[in-house]
C-alpha positions as CSV (number, residue, x, y, z in Angstrom):
1,M,-7.4,18.2,-83.9
2,T,-9.8,16.9,-81.3
3,R,-8.8,14.6,-78.4
4,H,-10.5,11.7,-80.2
5,Q,-8.4,12.3,-83.3
6,A,-5.3,12.6,-81.3
7,L,-6.1,9.4,-79.5
8,I,-6.6,7.6,-82.9
9,Q,-3.4,9.1,-84.1
10,F,-1.5,7.8,-81.0
11,V,-3.1,4.3,-81.5
12,L,-1.9,4.3,-85.1
13,F,1.5,5.5,-84.0
14,A,1.6,2.6,-81.5
15,M,0.6,0.1,-84.2
16,V,3.4,1.4,-86.5
17,G,5.7,1.1,-83.4
18,C,4.8,-2.5,-83.2
19,A,5.8,-3.1,-86.8
20,A,9.0,-1.2,-86.2
21,A,9.6,-3.2,-83.0
22,V,9.4,-6.4,-85.0
23,G,12.4,-5.2,-87.0
24,H,14.2,-3.7,-84.0
25,Y,13.7,-6.7,-81.7
26,G,14.4,-9.1,-84.6
27,V,17.8,-7.6,-85.2
28,L,18.5,-7.3,-81.5
29,V,17.8,-10.9,-80.8
30,V,19.7,-12.2,-83.8
31,L,22.7,-10.1,-83.0
32,A,22.6,-10.8,-79.2
33,E,21.8,-14.5,-79.4
34,L,23.4,-15.7,-82.6
35,L,26.3,-13.4,-82.9
36,A,27.0,-12.6,-79.3
37,T,26.9,-8.9,-79.9
38,P,26.7,-6.8,-76.7
39,P,23.1,-5.8,-75.9
40,V,23.5,-2.0,-76.2
41,L,25.2,-2.3,-79.6
42,A,22.7,-4.9,-80.8
43,S,19.8,-2.7,-79.7
44,A,21.3,0.3,-81.5
45,A,21.5,-1.7,-84.7
46,G,17.9,-2.8,-84.3
47,F,16.8,0.7,-83.5
48,V,18.1,1.8,-86.9
49,V,16.1,-0.9,-88.7
50,G,13.0,0.0,-86.7
51,G,13.5,3.6,-87.5
52,V,13.4,3.1,-91.3
53,I,10.2,1.1,-90.9
54,S,8.8,3.7,-88.6
55,Y,9.5,6.7,-90.9
56,W,7.8,5.2,-94.0
57,L,4.7,4.1,-92.1
58,N,4.4,7.3,-90.1
59,Y,4.9,9.5,-93.1
60,G,2.3,7.8,-95.2
61,H,-0.3,6.4,-92.7
62,V,-0.1,8.0,-89.3
63,F,0.6,11.6,-90.0
64,R,-0.3,11.5,-93.7
65,S,2.4,13.9,-94.5
66,E,2.5,15.8,-97.8
67,Q,5.8,17.5,-96.9
68,D,8.9,17.0,-99.0
69,H,10.9,13.9,-97.8
70,L,14.3,15.5,-97.4
71,P,13.4,18.1,-94.7
72,T,10.9,15.7,-93.1
73,A,13.3,12.8,-93.0
74,A,16.0,15.1,-91.6
75,K,13.7,16.1,-88.7
76,F,12.7,12.5,-88.2
77,L,16.4,11.5,-88.1
78,A,17.0,14.2,-85.5
79,V,14.1,12.9,-83.3
80,A,15.3,9.3,-83.9
81,T,18.8,10.2,-82.9
82,V,17.6,11.6,-79.6
83,G,15.5,8.5,-79.3
84,L,18.5,6.3,-80.0
85,C,20.5,8.1,-77.3
86,L,17.7,7.7,-74.8
87,N,17.2,4.0,-75.8
88,S,21.0,3.3,-75.5
89,A,21.2,5.1,-72.1
90,I,18.2,3.2,-70.8
91,M,19.6,-0.1,-72.1
92,W,23.0,0.6,-70.6
93,I,21.5,1.5,-67.2
94,L,19.1,-1.4,-67.0
95,A,21.0,-4.2,-68.8
96,E,24.6,-3.3,-68.1
97,R,24.5,-1.6,-64.7
98,I,21.5,-3.1,-63.0
99,G,21.7,-6.5,-64.8
100,L,18.2,-6.7,-66.0
101,H,17.7,-9.2,-68.9
102,Y,18.2,-7.3,-72.1
103,L,14.7,-8.0,-73.5
104,L,13.0,-6.7,-70.4
105,A,15.4,-3.7,-70.5
106,Q,14.4,-3.2,-74.2
107,V,10.7,-3.3,-73.5
108,T,11.1,-0.6,-70.8
109,A,13.3,1.5,-73.1
110,T,10.8,1.1,-76.0
111,A,7.9,2.4,-73.9
112,L,9.8,5.4,-72.6
113,V,11.2,6.3,-76.0
114,M,7.8,5.9,-77.7
115,V,6.4,8.8,-75.5
116,W,9.2,11.0,-76.6
117,S,9.0,10.0,-80.3
118,F,5.2,10.5,-80.6
119,G,5.3,14.0,-79.1
120,A,8.4,15.2,-81.1
121,N,7.1,13.7,-84.4
122,R,3.6,14.9,-84.0
123,Y,4.5,18.5,-83.1
124,W,7.7,19.0,-85.0
125,T,8.5,16.4,-87.7
126,F,5.1,16.1,-89.2
127,G,3.4,19.1,-87.5
128,A,3.2,21.5,-90.4
129,G,1.4,20.5,-93.6
130,S,0.1,17.2,-92.1
131,S,-3.4,16.0,-92.5
132,A,-3.1,13.6,-89.6
133,A,-5.9,11.3,-88.7
């Protein structure tokens, strides 16, 4: 894959990330604002919703995977689990310990976790048998 193709793939990954973020942040805000759920827990619930959106769009559009769903989804879940742990740790540090507003903390966590997720999904989850961009 050329650098240009990798850049296009990253841009597509970021676009999918925006769609997933709508689900993630939507759940986060509803839980935090309307149901008074603690930010870390609300963020984790939103992360799960965003993860489902992300898997389906990445599988079909970004990495154009032809791999069986079961092993691919299992790898994606492993990457997402690490991402969730990173997201929760960043949220805890920034929102709970430092006192940053939960949405600013979440934007920071999203950016950092996106870097991890792209690399892990590109090279491991969808790496073999993918006809990516």
